[in-house]
Structures are given as structure tokens and as C-alpha cells.
C-alpha positions in Angstrom: -37.0 -17.1 -28.6 -34.7 -16.4 -31.6 -33.0 -18.8 -34.0 -29.2 -18.5 -34.3 -26.3 -20.4 -35.8 -23.1 -21.6 -34.1 -19.8 -21.2 -35.9 -20.0 -24.8 -37.1 -23.4 -24.1 -38.7 -25.6 -25.9 -36.1 -28.9 -24.1 -35.5 -30.2 -23.4 -32.0 -32.8 -21.4 -30.3 -32.0 -18.8 -27.6 -34.2 -17.1 -25.1 -33.5 -13.5 -25.9 -34.7 -12.3 -22.5 -31.5 -13.8 -21.0 -29.1 -11.9 -23.2 -26.9 -9.6 -21.1 -24.1 -8.6 -23.5 -23.4 -8.9 -27.3 -19.8 -8.4 -28.3 -17.7 -8.6 -31.5 -14.4 -10.1 -30.6 -13.9 -10.7 -33.6 -16.8 -13.3 -33.8 -20.1 -12.3 -32.3 -20.2 -13.5 -28.7 -23.4 -13.5 -26.7 -23.2 -13.6 -22.9 -26.3 -14.6 -21.0 -27.3 -13.5 -17.5 -26.0 -16.8 -16.2 -22.5 -16.0 -17.6 -22.9 -18.7 -20.3 -21.3 -17.6 -23.6 -22.3 -18.4 -27.2 -20.3 -17.6 -30.3 -22.6 -17.2 -33.3 -22.3 -16.6 -37.1 -24.8 -13.7 -37.0 -23.5 -10.2 -36.7 -24.5 -8.0 -33.8 -27.0 -6.1 -36.0 -28.5 -9.4 -37.1 -29.0 -10.6 -33.5 -30.5 -7.3 -32.5 -32.9 -7.4 -35.5 -34.0 -10.9 -34.5 -34.6 -9.8 -30.9 -36.6 -6.8 -32.2 -38.7 -8.9 -34.5 -39.4 -11.4 -31.7 -40.5 -8.7 -29.4 -42.7 -7.2 -32.1 -44.3 -10.6 -32.6 -45.1 -10.7 -28.8 -46.7 -7.3 -28.9 -48.9 -8.0 -31.9 -52.4 -9.1 -31.0 
């Protein structure tokens, strides 16, 4: 799970395993496997870094 921020500043947690596509149009838009879309303040690179850090945390004993 990763913490993200909506455009209005509200914080929420997303299950990164359900991310299908991340696009810049011009805001960062995340499409999940169920076709639900979220527009977030974070850049694509920031989202990817959060996903990487989360997966590292899972793999650390």
C-alpha cells in the first residue's frame, strides 16, 4: 500500500498491486485494473519510487 495525495490535498492509501497504467495528462493519472482512475499530486517518478519502496519493504526480512 502506498500513500498518495489527491489534487485537493486529501491523503489516501492505494494498493499498488492494482495499478495498471500511470499517465501524465497533464496531471498524473493512475488507472487501476478495475478501470477506476485517480488523479494525484505526485509525479510519475514519485509514484514509481513509492511502489519500489513498498516492494522493497515486503522483501526485507
